[in-house]
DOFIFI-902256 format. One record per residue (C-alpha): x, y, z; residue in one letter. Coordinates in steps of 0.2 Angstrom, whole numbers, padded with zeros to 4 digits, always signed. Layout:
<pts>
XYZA...
</pts>
This chain:
<pts>
-0015+0101+0246M-0017+0120+0244A-0016+0126+0226V-0008+0143+0223T-0016+0152+0208V-0006+0167+0201E-0015+0180+0191T-0005+0186+0176L-0017+0198+0167E-0036+0199+0165K-0042+0180+0163L-0024+0173+0162E-0019+0162+0177R-0004+0151+0181K-0002+0136+0192I+0014+0127+0196T+0013+0108+0196L+0025+0096+0205S+0026+0077+0202L+0037+0065+0210P+0049+0056+0199V+0045+0039+0207T+0027+0041+0202T+0031+0044+0184I+0044+0030+0183Q+0033+0017+0191S+0019+0021+0178E+0032+0020+0164V+0038+0003+0171D+0020-0003+0172A+0016+0002+0154R+0032-0005+0147L+0028-0022+0156K+0010-0022+0148R+0018-0017+0131L+0031-0032+0132A+0017-0045+0133R+0010-0040+0116T+0025-0032+0106V+0032-0041+0091K+0050-0040+0086M+0060-0049+0073D+0070-0063+0082G+0059-0064+0097F+0043-0074+0100R+0027-0063+0105P+0028-0059+0123G+0046-0064+0125K+0055-0049+0121V+0067-0044+0135P+0062-0028+0144M+0079-0020+0141S+0075-0021+0122V+0057-0015+0125V+0063-0001+0136A+0076+0004+0123Q+0063+0004+0108R+0048+0012+0117Y+0055+0020+0133G+0055+0038+0127Y+0038+0038+0119S+0030+0029+0134V+0038+0042+0146Q+0031+0056+0135Y+0014+0049+0136E+0015+0046+0155V+0021+0063+0158L+0007+0071+0147N-0006+0060+0157D+0001+0063+0174K+0003+0082+0171V-0015+0083+0164G-0022+0074+0179E-0012+0085+0191A-0019+0101+0182F-0037+0095+0182A-0036+0090+0201Q-0028+0107+0205A-0040+0117+0194A-0055+0108+0203N-0047+0111+0221E-0045+0129+0216A-0063+0129+0209Q-0058+0137+0193L-0068+0137+0176R-0054+0134+0164V-0057+0140+0146A-0047+0131+0133G-0032+0121+0135Q-0017+0126+0147P+0000+0129+0140R+0012+0118+0150I+0030+0120+0151T+0044+0111+0162E+0053+0122+0174K+0071+0121+0178D+0079+0119+0196G+0065+0107+0203A+0069+0100+0220P+0077+0083+0220E+0065+0069+0216G+0053+0081+0208Q+0048+0087+0191V+0040+0104+0190T+0028+0112+0177F+0020+0129+0174D+0002+0128+0168A-0003+0145+0160V-0022+0146+0155F-0037+0156+0155E-0053+0156+0166V-0070+0160+0160F-0075+0178+0166P-0087+0185+0178E-0102+0191+0168V-0110+0207+0174K-0127+0210+0167I-0134+0228+0169G-0152+0232+0174D-0163+0225+0160L-0177+0237+0165A-0167+0251+0157T-0164+0241+0140A-0175+0246+0125E-0181+0232+0113V-0192+0234+0097D-0204+0219+0097K-0211+0216+0080L-0228+0209+0076S-0237+0205+0059A-0253+0198+0053E-0257+0186+0039V-0269+0196+0028T-0281+0190+0014E-0269+0199+0002A-0255+0188+0008A-0265+0172+0006I-0269+0178-0012D-0251+0181-0016K-0247+0164-0010T-0261+0157-0020L-0254+0165-0036D-0237+0158-0032I-0245+0140-0031L-0254+0143-0047R-0238+0149-0056K-0229+0133-0050Q-0242+0123-0060R-0244+0134-0075R-0244+0127-0092T-0239+0136-0109F-0247+0137-0126A-0239+0145-0141Q-0246+0163-0145R-0253+0167-0162A-0242+0173-0176Q-0240+0192-0174G-0243+0192-0156A-0230+0202-0145A-0221+0196-0130A-0228+0202-0113E-0225+0199-0095D-0228+0181-0090G-0225+0174-0107D-0211+0161-0110R-0200+0166-0124V-0187+0156-0134T-0173+0166-0141V-0156+0166-0149D-0144+0179-0143F-0126+0185-0145E-0117+0199-0136G-0101+0208-0140K-0090+0220-0130I-0080+0232-0141D-0085+0221-0156G-0078+0205-0148E-0088+0190-0142P-0087+0185-0123F-0089+0169-0113Q-0107+0166-0109G-0113+0180-0121G-0121+0168-0134K-0135+0155-0133A-0147+0147-0144E-0165+0141-0140D-0163+0150-0123F-0180+0151-0114Q-0185+0163-0100F-0200+0171-0092L-0203+0189-0097V-0205+0201-0082G-0199+0189-0068E-0181+0194-0066G-0173+0179-0074Q-0163+0191-0085M-0156+0209-0083L-0169+0222-0084K-0162+0229-0101E-0163+0212-0109F-0181+0210-0103E-0186+0227-0109D-0179+0224-0126A-0188+0207-0128V-0205+0213-0121R-0216+0219-0136G-0206+0209-0149M-0214+0196-0161K-0209+0179-0167T-0196+0180-0180G-0191+0198-0175E-0173+0203-0171S-0166+0218-0162K-0149+0225-0157T-0148+0234-0140F-0135+0240-0128P-0134+0231-0111L-0124+0239-0096A-0118+0225-0084F-0119+0231-0066P-0102+0234-0057E-0106+0220-0045D-0111+0207-0058Y-0106+0189-0054H-0097+0188-0071G-0081+0198-0066K-0075+0199-0084D-0090+0208-0090V-0094+0217-0073A-0096+0236-0077G-0095+0235-0095K-0107+0238-0109T-0111+0225-0122A-0121+0226-0138D-0133+0212-0140F-0142+0204-0155L-0157+0195-0150V-0170+0185-0161T-0187+0179-0154V-0190+0161-0160K-0206+0157-0150K-0218+0165-0138I-0229+0155-0127E-0243+0162-0116A-0245+0156-0098A-0261+0147-0092H-0263+0147-0073L-0276+0134-0066P-0292+0141-0058E-0294+0142-0040V-0306+0129-0038N-0309+0112-0030E-0298+0103-0043Q-0283+0114-0038L-0287+0111-0019A-0287+0093-0022K-0271+0093-0031S-0263+0102-0017L-0268+0089-0004G-0283+0097+0004I-0293+0083+0012A-0311+0091+0009D-0306+0098-0008G-0313+0115-0005T-0307+0132-0009V-0310+0137+0009E-0300+0123+0015G-0286+0128+0003L-0286+0145+0010R-0287+0140+0028A-0272+0128+0025D-0262+0142+0017I-0266+0154+0031K-0261+0140+0044K-0244+0138+0035N-0241+0157+0033L-0244+0160+0052E-0232+0146+0056R-0219+0155+0045E-0223+0172+0052V-0221+0166+0070K-0204+0159+0066F-0198+0174+0058R-0205+0186+0071L-0196+0175+0084Q-0180+0176+0075A-0181+0195+0072R-0186+0199+0090N-0173+0186+0097K-0160+0196+0087Q-0166+0213+0095A-0165+0205+0112V-0148+0198+0109M-0142+0215+0104D-0149+0223+0120A-0141+0209+0131L-0124+0212+0123V-0125+0230+0126A-0129+0228+0144K-0116+0215+0148A-0099+0218+0155E-0086+0204+0153L-0068+0200+0147D-0067+0188+0132L-0056+0172+0135P-0044+0172+0119N-0045+0153+0119A-0063+0153+0117S-0062+0166+0103V-0049+0157+0094Q-0058+0140+0095A-0074+0149+0088E-0063+0157+0074I-0057+0139+0070A-0075+0133+0068R-0079+0148+0057L-0064+0144+0046L-0068+0126+0045E-0086+0130+0040A-0080+0143+0027A-0068+0130+0019R-0082+0117+0019A-0094+0129+0010D-0080+0133-0003L-0078+0114-0005K-0097+0112-0008A-0096+0125-0021R-0083+0115-0031G-0068+0127-0026V-0051+0117-0030K-0040+0114-0015D-0053+0122-0003A-0045+0114+0012D-0029+0124+0009K-0038+0141+0004A-0029+0155+0014E-0042+0164+0023I-0036+0178+0036P-0042+0174+0054E-0046+0192+0057D-0061+0191+0044V-0070+0180+0057F-0063+0188+0073R-0078+0201+0075P-0091+0187+0073Q-0081+0175+0084A-0080+0188+0098E-0099+0192+0097R-0103+0173+0097R-0092+0170+0113V-0098+0186+0122R-0116+0181+0118L-0114+0163+0123G-0107+0168+0140L-0120+0181+0143V-0134+0169+0139I-0126+0155+0150A-0125+0167+0164E-0144+0173+0162L-0150+0154+0160V-0140+0149+0176R-0146+0164+0186A-0164+0163+0181N-0167+0144+0178D-0171+0146+0160L-0165+0129+0155Q-0175+0120+0141A-0189+0109+0150K-0194+0092+0142P-0211+0099+0138E-0204+0114+0129Q-0193+0103+0118L-0208+0091+0114K-0219+0106+0109A-0206+0115+0098H-0202+0098+0089I-0221+0095+0086D-0222+0113+0079E-0207+0110+0067L-0215+0093+0062A-0232+0100+0059A-0228+0107+0041S-0222+0089+0035Y-0233+0076+0028E-0229+0063+0041K-0225+0073+0057P-0223+0058+0068E-0208+0053+0057D-0200+0070+0060V-0203+0069+0078V-0194+0052+0079R-0180+0059+0068W-0176+0073+0080Y-0178+0062+0096F-0167+0049+0088G-0152+0059+0088D-0143+0067+0103R-0135+0081+0091E-0151+0086+0083R-0160+0087+0100L-0146+0098+0106A-0149+0110+0092E-0167+0111+0097V-0163+0113+0115E-0152+0128+0110A-0166+0136+0101V-0178+0134+0115V-0166+0141+0128I-0164+0156+0116E-0183+0158+0116N-0184+0157+0135N-0170+0171+0136V-0179+0181+0123T-0196+0180+0133D-0187+0183+0150F-0178+0199+0143V-0194+0205+0135L-0203+0203+0151G-0190+0215+0160K-0185+0227+0146A-0195+0242+0140K-0203+0235+0125V-0208+0246+0110N-0222+0237+0100E-0220+0239+0081K-0231+0232+0068A-0223+0227+0051V-0232+0222+0035S-0232+0204+0030F-0222+0208+0014D-0208+0217+0024E-0207+0203+0036L-0205+0190+0022M-0192+0201+0013G-0204+0205-0001Q-0206+0223+0002A
</pts>
């Protein structure tokens, strides 16, 4: 049967579907008969309810189900015959004035667009590179030492300095009035590590045990406590204890405590370097991938199916509400979040997804089994029992699909970088890790 497809606008299409009434009625009768065998009603034995009673009770709902099923089947068949790639669910409405013995429906829907990707040779992409330096290894060693530091009380009369752990009492007032969260006793923090606002740390630095001090503290405009943000408080702080930090030496004992098999400092540094190189590789991949995706979006021409955008907005809304719920927000499921907040992100995701799909299809960039295995092995390498992690990924289709998506994106990135004008750009380790 020839299918007539009417173009409404851009990606919107319409198909008219006709179904014989006899086909619908015969299916309704068949379902009612099957239902009659099991239905239970007061006054009748199971399976002995008269068909007229079953039809009276269930006829409308069964007819509704059959119509939905048959129209859905007819639409799927028509779309397949017309070789249409349907985006989202069709809007189906019954038409008046159908020929005798027929019921007629209009199905309005969107199709996926034709994706045109411009000449990638004219695209410019900044490709970042970074090296793991000895300084980076030293810094990581310092972090590992700090994680294992111990504290000992300083001598009476010693002043607090950076790295010390201090125990203080404090009370803050705004315009002479106390405020919530502005008072604490036996409160501990590390001086110079950003655990407190700078003005607070500056006030405590240099103080001695038993000393008290009053000082002003201006809360930033973007401070998380909305009641005090942008306001200035007067704080009274009393130092009750000062403890100096002791960091373990970089020696064989430290190496062994960190699980280094040969227990040598050289082995410890080599292990740190290997882990940092793995992290650098992943971060570079992420940054370079983002640059490639930006270039791809700029080079692509396509119309966006609204159904796909709306579906993506719905997913983002659901994720936002789940996040609010996880943060303990009351009635997070009912939180009113405007859709437009997510529209730009949703549109970009849909656009990028369609462009990537076209590039993968046209250039055979699907994830190969050996690529999946190699990527999972690399992810597992940083764990104590890599084989368990490998089994964990391969044991779940959803987790494997996530890895597959990453590998495909990596393939696309490599493909584009092989075509585009690439500007090699070296960045420092600290800049890459967000520590600059």
